[in-house]
C-alpha positions in Angstrom: 23.4 36.4 -10.5 22.4 35.1 -7.1 18.9 36.5 -7.4 18.5 34.7 -10.8 19.6 31.4 -9.2 17.1 31.8 -6.4 14.3 32.5 -9.0 15.3 29.4 -11.0 15.2 27.2 -7.9 11.8 28.6 -6.9 10.5 27.8 -10.4 12.0 24.3 -10.3 10.5 23.6 -6.9 7.1 25.0 -8.1 7.2 22.8 -11.2 8.2 19.7 -9.3 5.3 20.3 -6.8 2.9 20.9 -9.6 4.0 17.8 -11.4 3.7 15.7 -8.3 0.2 17.0 -7.6 -0.7 16.2 -11.2 0.7 12.7 -10.9 -1.2 12.1 -7.7 -4.4 13.4 -9.3 -4.0 11.3 -12.4 -2.8 8.0 -10.9 -3.4 7.7 -7.2 -6.6 9.8 -6.8 -8.2 10.1 -10.3 -11.7 11.5 -10.8 -13.1 8.6 -12.7 -16.7 8.5 -13.9 -16.9 12.3 -13.4 -19.9 12.9 -15.5 -22.0 10.2 -13.9 -20.8 11.1 -10.3 -21.5 14.8 -10.9 -25.0 14.1 -12.3 -26.2 11.9 -9.4 -24.4 13.8 -6.7 -26.3 16.9 -7.8 -29.6 15.0 -8.1 -29.2 13.5 -4.6 -27.6 16.6 -3.0 -24.2 15.0 -2.2 -20.7 16.3 -2.5 -19.3 14.5 -5.6 -15.9 14.3 -3.9 -17.5 12.4 -1.0 -19.1 10.0 -3.5 -15.7 9.6 -5.3 -14.1 8.8 -1.9 -16.7 6.1 -1.2 -16.2 4.6 -4.7 -12.4 4.6 -4.2 -12.7 2.9 -0.8 -15.3 0.4 -2.0 -14.0 -0.8 -5.4 -11.0 1.3 -6.4 -13.1 2.2 -9.5 -13.5 -1.5 -10.7 -17.0 -1.6 -12.1 -16.8 -5.4 -12.2 -15.7 -5.7 -8.6 -17.5 -8.4 -6.5 -16.6 -8.7 -2.8 -16.4 -11.7 -0.5 -19.8 -10.6 0.8 -21.2 -10.5 -2.8 -21.3 -6.7 -3.0 -21.2 -5.6 -6.6 -19.8 -2.9 -8.8 -18.3 0.5 -8.2 -20.2 1.3 -5.0 -20.3 -2.3 -3.8 -24.1 -2.7 -3.4 -25.3 -6.2 -2.3 -28.2 -7.8 -4.1 -30.5 -7.5 -1.1 -29.7 -3.8 -0.6 -30.0 -3.3 -4.4 -33.5 -4.8 -4.4 -34.5 -2.6 -1.5 -33.1 0.5 -3.2 -34.7 -0.4 -6.5 -38.1 -0.8 -4.8 -37.7 2.6 -3.0 -36.7 4.2 -6.3 -39.5 2.6 -8.3 -37.1 0.6 -10.5 -39.0 -2.4 -11.9 -37.5 -5.7 -13.0 -34.4 -5.2 -10.8 -31.6 -7.8 -11.2 -28.2 -7.9 -9.6 -26.6 -7.7 -13.0 -27.8 -4.1 -13.2 -25.3 -3.3 -10.4 -22.4 -3.9 -12.8 -23.6 -1.0 -14.9 -21.7 2.1 -13.8 -24.6 4.5 -14.3 -27.1 2.4 -12.4 -24.6 1.5 -9.6 -23.7 5.1 -9.0 -27.3 6.3 -9.3 -28.4 3.7 -6.7 -25.4 4.3 -4.5 -26.0 8.1 -4.5 -29.7 7.5 -3.7 -28.7 5.3 -0.8 -26.1 7.7 0.6 -28.7 10.5 0.4 -31.2 8.2 2.2 -28.6 7.6 4.9 -27.9 11.3 5.2 -31.6 12.0 5.6 -31.7 9.6 8.5 -28.4 10.3 10.3 -27.4 13.8 9.2 -23.8 13.1 10.0 -21.1 12.1 7.5 -19.4 9.5 9.9 -22.7 7.9 10.7 -23.5 7.7 7.0 -20.2 6.1 6.2 -20.6 3.7 9.1 -24.2 2.8 8.0 -23.0 2.3 4.4 -20.5 -0.2 5.6 -22.1 -1.9 8.6 -25.8 -1.3 7.9 -28.2 1.3 9.4 -29.5 -1.3 11.9 -26.1 -1.6 13.5 -25.6 2.2 13.6 -29.0 2.7 15.2 -28.1 0.1 17.9 -24.8 1.8 18.5 -26.4 5.2 18.9 -28.7 3.7 21.6 -25.9 2.0 23.5 -23.9 4.1 26.0 -20.8 2.0 25.3 -20.7 3.4 21.8 -22.6 6.7 21.9 -22.7 9.3 24.8 -25.4 11.5 23.3 -27.3 9.2 20.9 -26.3 11.5 18.0 -22.6 10.5 17.4 -20.7 7.3 17.8 -17.5 7.7 19.9 -16.5 4.0 19.6 -17.2 1.8 16.5 -17.2 -1.8 17.7 -16.5 -3.3 14.2 -12.8 -2.9 13.3 -13.7 -3.2 9.6 -16.2 -0.3 9.9 -13.8 1.8 12.0 -11.1 1.3 9.3 -13.6 2.0 6.5 -14.7 5.3 8.1 -11.1 6.4 8.5 -10.3 5.4 4.9 -13.2 7.2 3.4 -12.5 10.4 5.5 -8.8 10.3 4.5 -9.7 9.8 0.8 -12.2 12.7 1.1 -9.6 15.1 2.5 -7.2 14.2 -0.3 -9.8 14.6 -3.0 -10.8 18.0 -1.5 -7.2 19.1 -1.5 -6.7 17.9 -5.1 -9.9 18.9 -6.7 -11.5 21.7 -4.7 
């Protein structure tokens, strides 16, 4: 009798935990745009859960999002960065309206993340550069106030960028826990 009660409680706790995890996955940390993210993550050699974390931090999956800095779409790409990426990718007749298309936005965002990885080869530097620009990150790496070794940043001088790096890393850990 006592053993049966213990087993029942274990089952109830297990089901409650499973239900909570399912709810978190479905509502708080969904894997939206999975097919497109998986496709371009693979093409550009990125962890799809990292891309998912960037999208959640940037737009919370709102493909029509437009920031106060005029960054557009799921991955919040500005028109000027979009033009540069399009030129590098060989995309002709680029217009900022293309950034509202989830497929194009994720493709360009993944290309750009890969480009930043090729330059910095460090996730936190990539996240910083995605937010503050590669020029700022390169300046910080050369400044002893921000980097002790020229390879990692020990102090990010922009509070927005510091918070962004923390947010993406937290989202990434949660996505890894839920989907790995």
